[in-house]
Structures are given as C-alpha cells and as structure tokens.
C-alpha positions in Angstrom: 143.5 299.6 109.4 141.2 299.7 106.4 141.2 303.5 106.5 145.0 303.5 106.8 145.3 301.3 103.7 143.0 303.5 101.7 145.1 306.5 102.7 148.2 304.8 101.6 146.6 303.9 98.2 145.4 307.5 97.7 148.9 308.9 98.5 150.5 306.3 96.2 148.3 307.3 93.3 148.5 311.1 93.7 151.8 311.7 95.5 154.5 309.1 94.6 157.0 308.5 97.5 154.6 309.8 100.2 153.6 306.4 101.5 157.2 305.5 102.2 157.7 308.7 104.2 154.4 308.2 106.0 155.5 304.6 107.0 158.8 305.9 108.2 157.0 308.5 110.4 154.6 305.9 111.7 157.4 303.6 112.7 159.2 306.4 114.5 156.0 307.4 116.3 154.8 303.9 117.2 156.8 303.4 120.4 156.0 306.9 121.9 152.3 306.3 121.0 152.4 302.9 122.7 153.9 304.4 125.8 151.3 307.3 125.8 148.4 304.8 125.4 149.9 302.6 128.1 150.1 305.5 130.6 146.6 306.7 129.6 145.0 303.3 130.1 146.7 302.9 133.5 145.5 306.3 134.7 142.0 305.7 133.4 141.9 302.3 135.1 142.9 303.6 138.4 140.5 306.6 138.3 137.5 304.7 137.1 138.2 301.9 139.5 138.3 304.4 142.4 135.1 306.0 141.2 133.4 302.6 141.1 134.7 301.7 144.6 133.4 305.0 146.0 130.1 304.7 144.2 129.5 301.2 145.6 130.6 302.3 149.1 128.1 305.2 149.0 125.3 302.8 147.8 126.1 300.2 150.5 126.4 302.9 153.3 123.0 304.3 152.2 121.5 300.8 152.4 123.0 300.4 155.9 121.6 303.7 157.1 118.1 302.8 155.8 118.2 299.5 157.8 118.3 297.3 154.7 121.7 295.7 155.6 121.9 294.7 159.2 125.0 292.4 159.3 127.8 294.2 157.5 130.3 291.7 156.2 133.6 291.9 154.3 136.7 294.1 154.7 135.3 297.2 153.0 131.8 298.4 152.1 133.1 299.1 148.6 132.8 295.3 147.9 136.4 295.1 146.4 136.3 291.4 145.9 133.1 291.7 143.9 134.6 294.6 142.0 137.7 292.6 141.1 135.5 289.6 140.0 133.4 291.9 137.7 136.6 293.4 136.2 137.8 289.9 135.4 134.5 289.2 133.9 134.8 292.2 131.5 138.3 291.1 130.5 137.1 287.6 129.9 134.3 288.8 127.7 136.7 290.8 125.6 139.1 287.8 125.3 136.3 285.5 124.3 135.1 287.9 121.6 138.6 287.8 120.1 138.6 284.0 120.1 135.1 283.6 118.7 135.7 286.1 115.9 138.9 284.2 115.0 141.2 287.2 115.5 143.3 285.1 117.9 143.7 281.3 118.2 142.1 279.7 121.2 144.8 278.7 123.8 144.8 275.1 125.0 142.5 274.2 122.0 144.0 270.7 121.9 143.3 270.1 125.6 139.8 271.4 125.3 139.1 269.2 122.3 140.5 266.2 124.3 138.2 267.1 127.2 135.2 267.2 124.9 136.2 263.9 123.4 136.4 262.4 126.9 132.9 263.7 127.7 131.6 262.0 124.5 133.1 258.7 125.6 131.0 258.8 128.8 128.6 255.9 128.3 125.4 255.0 130.1 125.8 251.6 131.5 123.0 249.4 132.8 123.7 248.1 136.3 121.1 245.7 137.8 118.5 247.0 135.3 119.1 250.7 136.2 121.0 253.3 134.2 123.8 255.3 135.8 125.8 258.1 134.4 128.6 257.9 137.0 130.6 255.2 135.2 133.0 256.9 132.9 135.1 255.3 130.2 138.2 257.5 130.5 141.7 256.5 129.4 144.0 258.1 131.9 147.0 258.0 129.6 145.5 260.5 127.1 143.4 262.4 129.6 143.3 266.2 129.0 144.0 266.9 132.6 147.4 265.3 132.4 148.6 268.0 129.9 150.8 270.4 132.0 150.0 273.5 129.9 146.6 274.2 131.2 147.8 273.5 134.8 150.6 276.0 134.3 148.2 278.6 133.2 145.9 277.8 136.1 149.0 278.2 138.4 149.7 281.6 137.0 146.0 282.5 137.4 146.0 281.7 141.1 148.7 284.3 141.8 147.2 286.8 139.3 143.8 286.5 141.0 145.2 287.0 144.5 147.5 289.9 143.4 144.7 291.8 141.6 142.2 291.3 144.4 144.7 292.5 147.0 145.4 295.6 144.7 141.6 296.4 144.6 141.4 295.9 148.4 144.2 298.3 149.0 142.7 300.9 146.6 139.3 300.6 148.3 140.8 301.3 151.8 143.1 304.2 150.9 144.0 306.7 148.2 145.6 305.8 144.8 148.8 307.5 145.7 149.2 305.5 149.0 148.5 302.2 147.2 151.0 302.9 144.5 153.7 304.0 146.9 153.3 300.6 148.6 153.3 298.8 145.2 156.6 300.5 144.4 158.2 297.8 146.6 157.3 295.1 144.1 161.0 294.8 142.8 162.1 294.0 146.4 159.8 291.0 146.4 160.7 290.1 142.9 164.4 289.8 143.9 163.4 287.5 146.8 161.2 285.4 144.5 164.0 285.0 142.0 166.4 284.0 144.7 163.9 281.4 146.1 162.6 279.9 142.8 165.7 280.1 140.6 168.5 280.4 143.2 169.5 283.5 141.3 172.1 285.6 143.3 172.7 289.0 142.0 175.6 291.4 142.5 175.6 293.1 145.9 175.3 296.5 144.2 171.9 295.4 142.8 170.7 294.5 146.2 172.0 297.8 147.7 169.9 299.7 145.2 166.8 298.3 147.0 167.7 300.2 150.2 166.3 303.6 148.9 163.2 301.8 147.7 162.4 300.4 151.2 163.5 303.5 153.0 161.5 305.8 150.7 158.3 303.7 151.1 158.7 303.7 154.9 159.2 307.5 155.0 156.2 308.0 152.8 154.0 305.7 154.8 155.0 307.2 158.1 154.2 310.7 156.9 150.8 309.8 155.5 147.8 311.2 157.3 145.5 308.5 155.9 147.7 305.5 156.9 145.8 302.2 157.1 147.4 298.9 158.2 144.8 296.9 156.2 145.6 298.9 153.0 149.4 298.5 153.8 149.2 294.7 154.2 146.9 294.2 151.2 149.4 296.3 149.1 152.3 294.2 150.4 150.3 291.0 149.6 149.8 292.3 146.1 153.5 292.8 145.7 154.2 289.2 146.9 151.6 287.6 144.6 152.6 289.5 141.5 156.3 288.8 142.1 155.5 285.1 142.3 153.2 285.4 139.3 156.1 286.9 137.2 158.4 284.0 138.2 155.8 281.3 137.4 154.9 283.0 134.1 158.6 283.0 133.1 158.9 279.3 133.9 155.7 278.5 131.8 156.8 280.7 128.9 160.3 279.1 128.9 158.9 275.6 128.8 156.5 276.5 126.1 159.2 278.0 124.0 161.3 274.8 124.3 158.4 272.7 123.3 157.7 274.9 120.2 161.4 274.4 119.1 160.6 270.7 118.4 158.3 271.7 115.5 160.9 273.5 113.4 160.3 271.2 110.4 156.6 272.1 110.4 156.0 275.8 109.7 152.3 275.8 110.4 152.8 274.0 113.7 155.5 276.4 114.8 153.5 279.4 113.9 150.4 278.1 115.6 152.1 277.1 118.7 154.0 280.3 119.0 150.8 282.3 118.5 148.8 280.4 121.0 151.4 280.8 123.7 152.0 284.5 123.0 152.1 286.7 126.1 148.9 288.5 125.1 147.0 285.2 124.6 148.5 283.8 127.8 147.2 286.8 129.7 143.7 286.3 128.1 143.6 282.7 129.3 144.8 283.8 132.7 142.1 286.4 132.9 139.3 283.9 132.1 140.6 281.4 134.7 141.0 284.2 137.3 137.4 285.2 136.8 136.4 281.6 137.7 138.7 281.6 140.7 137.4 285.0 142.0 133.7 284.0 141.9 133.8 281.8 145.1 135.9 284.4 147.0 133.4 287.2 146.2 130.4 285.0 147.1 131.9 283.7 150.4 133.1 287.1 151.7 130.7 289.5 150.2 127.7 287.5 148.9 125.2 288.3 151.6 125.9 292.1 151.7 125.9 292.1 147.8 122.4 290.4 147.7 121.0 292.8 150.3 122.3 295.8 148.4 120.9 294.5 145.1 117.5 294.0 146.8 117.6 297.5 148.2 118.5 299.1 144.9 115.8 297.1 143.1 113.2 298.1 145.6 114.0 301.7 146.2 115.7 302.7 143.0 118.2 304.5 145.3 120.7 307.1 144.3 123.9 307.4 146.2 124.9 310.5 148.1 126.8 312.3 145.3 123.9 311.9 142.8 125.3 309.0 140.7 122.8 306.3 140.0 123.3 302.6 139.7 123.9 302.7 135.9 126.7 305.1 136.4 128.3 302.8 138.9 127.9 299.9 136.4 129.5 302.0 133.7 132.5 302.7 135.9 132.9 299.0 136.7 132.7 298.0 133.1 135.2 300.7 132.0 137.6 299.8 134.8 137.6 296.2 133.7 138.1 297.1 130.1 140.9 299.5 130.9 142.6 297.0 133.1 142.6 294.4 130.3 143.7 296.8 127.6 146.4 298.2 129.8 148.1 294.8 130.0 147.6 294.3 126.2 149.4 297.5 125.4 152.1 296.7 128.0 152.9 293.4 126.1 153.1 295.4 122.8 155.5 297.9 124.5 157.6 295.0 125.8 157.9 293.6 122.3 159.1 296.9 120.8 161.6 298.3 123.3 164.6 297.2 125.4 163.9 296.0 128.9 165.8 299.1 130.3 163.4 301.4 128.4 160.5 299.4 129.8 161.9 299.6 133.3 162.2 303.4 133.1 158.8 303.7 131.5 157.2 301.6 134.2 158.7 303.8 136.9 157.5 307.0 135.2 154.0 305.3 134.8 153.7 305.1 138.6 154.6 308.7 138.9 151.9 309.7 136.5 149.3 307.6 138.3 150.1 309.1 141.7 150.0 312.6 140.3 146.7 311.9 138.5 145.2 310.5 141.7 146.2 313.5 143.7 144.8 315.9 141.1 141.5 314.1 140.4 140.6 313.3 144.0 142.3 316.3 145.7 144.3 314.0 148.0 146.3 315.9 150.6 150.0 315.1 150.5 152.5 316.0 153.2 156.1 317.0 152.5 157.3 313.8 154.2 155.1 311.6 152.0 156.1 313.5 148.9 159.9 313.2 149.7 159.5 309.5 150.7 157.6 308.8 147.5 160.2 310.5 145.4 163.0 308.6 147.1 161.2 305.3 146.7 160.3 305.7 143.1 163.8 306.9 142.2 165.2 303.8 144.0 162.9 301.6 141.8 164.4 303.3 138.7 168.0 302.8 140.0 167.3 299.2 140.9 165.8 298.4 137.5 168.8 299.9 135.7 171.3 298.1 138.0 169.4 294.8 137.4 169.5 295.2 133.6 173.2 296.0 133.8 173.8 292.9 135.9 171.8 290.7 133.6 173.6 292.1 130.5 177.0 291.6 132.2 176.1 288.0 133.0 175.1 287.3 129.4 178.3 288.8 128.1 180.4 286.6 130.5 178.4 283.5 129.5 178.9 284.2 125.8 182.6 284.9 126.3 183.0 281.6 128.2 181.1 279.6 125.4 183.1 281.2 122.6 186.4 280.6 124.5 185.4 277.0 125.0 184.8 276.6 121.3 188.2 278.1 120.5 189.8 275.6 122.9 188.2 272.7 121.1 189.4 274.0 117.8 192.9 274.3 119.2 192.9 270.8 120.5 191.8 269.5 117.1 194.6 271.4 115.4 197.2 270.0 117.8 196.0 266.5 117.3 196.0 266.8 113.5 199.5 268.3 113.5 200.8 265.6 115.8 201.9 268.1 118.5 199.2 267.4 121.0 200.7 266.4 124.4 199.7 266.4 128.1 201.3 269.8 128.7 199.1 271.6 126.1 196.0 269.8 127.5 196.9 270.8 131.0 197.3 274.4 129.7 193.8 274.3 128.2 192.3 272.9 131.4 193.8 275.5 133.6 192.8 278.2 131.2 189.2 277.1 131.2 189.2 276.8 135.0 190.4 280.4 135.3 187.6 281.7 133.1 185.0 279.6 134.9 186.2 280.9 138.3 186.0 284.5 137.2 182.5 284.2 135.9 181.1 282.6 139.2 
C-alpha cells in the first residue's frame, strides 16, 4: 500500500489526471483479481494438502516396514486428523499476529476481559488453618460464560472443525477430483438444513434443480476406478457439517447485526462492534477455537502412531520413498494451512464485492478448476463415465444456485410489495377518516384486498 501511495503521488506531480485513471482501472480490475486470487489459493491449498498427506503416508509406511510402528491406528496412515489440526494451528497463528499487531480488533474482547477480571477475583481463603484455591468468588450474574456471543462462535467452530477434518480425511483416502465431486452435493444438504432450522420451503423448481446434482454425483462415483466408501462417507459428512455451519453462522451474524443496531447513537461503538463481528474476524475466531477442538481428536485417534513416527524420524533421520525429507513435509503442511486460511479471507472479500449470483457461479467454476488441477498435477486417470457425471453434477450445482438466487429475489420483491401496499392502505384509511367518508364497506374492501395479497405471497 505504501508503494501504491508513492506511485500515486509521483503520477500526480508529473502527470496530472493519471491517478484518477489509475484508480478507475484498479477498481475495474479489483473483482477479477479477487476471483483469480481465490481460485489460485484454492488450487494451491488442495495441491499442497495432497502433497503433505502423501508425504506423511510415505513416512509412516516406511516406519511400519522398518518395524518401528507395530500397532497401526487411525483411518489413514496419512494422519489426516493431525494434518487438519496443524492447519488450524497455522491459521490461528496468522489470526493472532493480526490481533497482536492491532491490524484487527480482538473478537470477544469484552468477554475475555470479564474472564480475566473473574480470575483476579479468585481469593485464597483460609479454611481450618489451611489455604485452598478452590473457593472462587464469582458473581454468576456478570460471568463471562453467560455471554452468548462466545458460545455462538464455539457452536460454529464445532461444525467447522468436523467439516474440515472430514474433508481432509476424504482427500487422504482418494483423489482431489473424487473428493470435490462428492463435495459438489453440499447445496443438497444446505437445502435440507435450511428447511430443518428455518422452516424455509422453496419453490418446487428449486428443489428439482438438485436432481442433476445428485444424479451426476452418483454417475461419477459409480464410474470411478478408485471408489472408496470411507472417502465417500467422509465427503458426505463434510457436506452435512458445512451446511449446518452455514446455517449456524447466519443465525449468529443476524443476531450480532441486530445487537449492533442498538448503538446507532454512538459512532465509535457501532464501528467497533461491526468490525469485531465482521465475517473475516468471525472466521479468525472460529479457526482458533477449531484448533483447540481438533487437538483431542488428533491425540485420541492418531496420538500413538504420531509419537512412534516422530521417534523414528528423530532416530533414523529417515527420508520417504520419493526423496522428500521431513522439512519438505513440514513446509507443505505449513503452506496448506496458510493457503486454507487465506482462501477463506479472500472469499469473504469477494462476497463483499459481488452479487450472490456472481459468487455462486464463481464457486461452481472454482470446483472445476480444482478438479482439473488435481487431474493434471497428480495424473489421476478419469473414465468417461466419471467425466460425464462430474460435468452433470457441477452444472446442476450452477443451475441450483441460480434458481435459488432467483427464488430469494422473488420472495424479497413480494415482501417489499406487500409492505408497500400495506402502507398505502394505512394512508387511504387515514384520508377516509379525515374526510369523514370512512365506513365499514371501505374497511371491508381494504381487509379483503390485503388478504388477497397475503394469500398470493404464501
């Protein structure tokens, strides 16, 4: 940014009018650049993540062959749960750097301060001549735990943790293309989650658009030579958890927005609250909590084999079969964690700049680029049946996204029309009363008119 400002100052001094043209060009190129960066980070995450998984698998398999690991545990020798935990750790470090440097406000700062104050109120009390620290002086009315904001974020983090770990598990058991064909069914589960949580019933044409999605995925999976039931079910689990995460996030963001509206008379408070609850900052907080949630899962399911592998590497300084050493694997893990976090950061920037329909189309094309990149980089064989099924499924996702946006837009227009018509009816009643011509007949006419509009919108 400093270099950009210096360039603007130089152009302003030597070429009057150039900064205005440059700013106009930058504004026009901003959205395409965001999309290109979003696609690039997605592709880099999937490739580096797959490289890291394959590297860990080679290292663990070598340790097993050398007799250093006797009791193989876990779903995959790639240690996907540990991999997901480390990726959360990298994202958490990135988020903490932003907070510590003051580039972003710390979310839930009030709750954290309240928790620290509660810890300071803990007093040592003498009981029968002995001191105990287990007696706490805590006022339950102002306890930080009672604040729902942190609990909402933790609720989101639970589904985010499970969804991301299921994604890494699916990627560890099969190819990138197979995993993303399965993940193309996420809109199907999003529709179910919206129906269950919000009671939202969409037009039948929107639901019919899901048929090619399901059919295409079934066709692609049936024609795959590398089909794995474990990879399939973990991919489906990822769809379920991410669909629920989206619904829970929407509820949390809506409640936060309504709370921020109470501070309209205080500009600083409004700005601070809105900044702290921004989607990017919410994702940062969710990532940190997800890291804490993923640690016990990785330790329970993969702790023993991880420790045996670390001891083997430390003792033998082993290289894996394809010549990559342990530092290369650590580099892939670190890069995959950073790319995963930055990918979501850029996605929120794109969401802020474009219409939801544009984002839906872009998200569909993103999955195409990821599948193609996976096939090219890893030379994954693709049958004609899998290719046709993938094309049908991803095209169905695009059609469903467009139909859903059309339905939501149509519902908003009907709601606005109903509200504006209701306002006109109130004005008409006021005019009739003031003119002395208000009677039951006109009132009945308004009631029946409003009933007809309401019936059409349901």
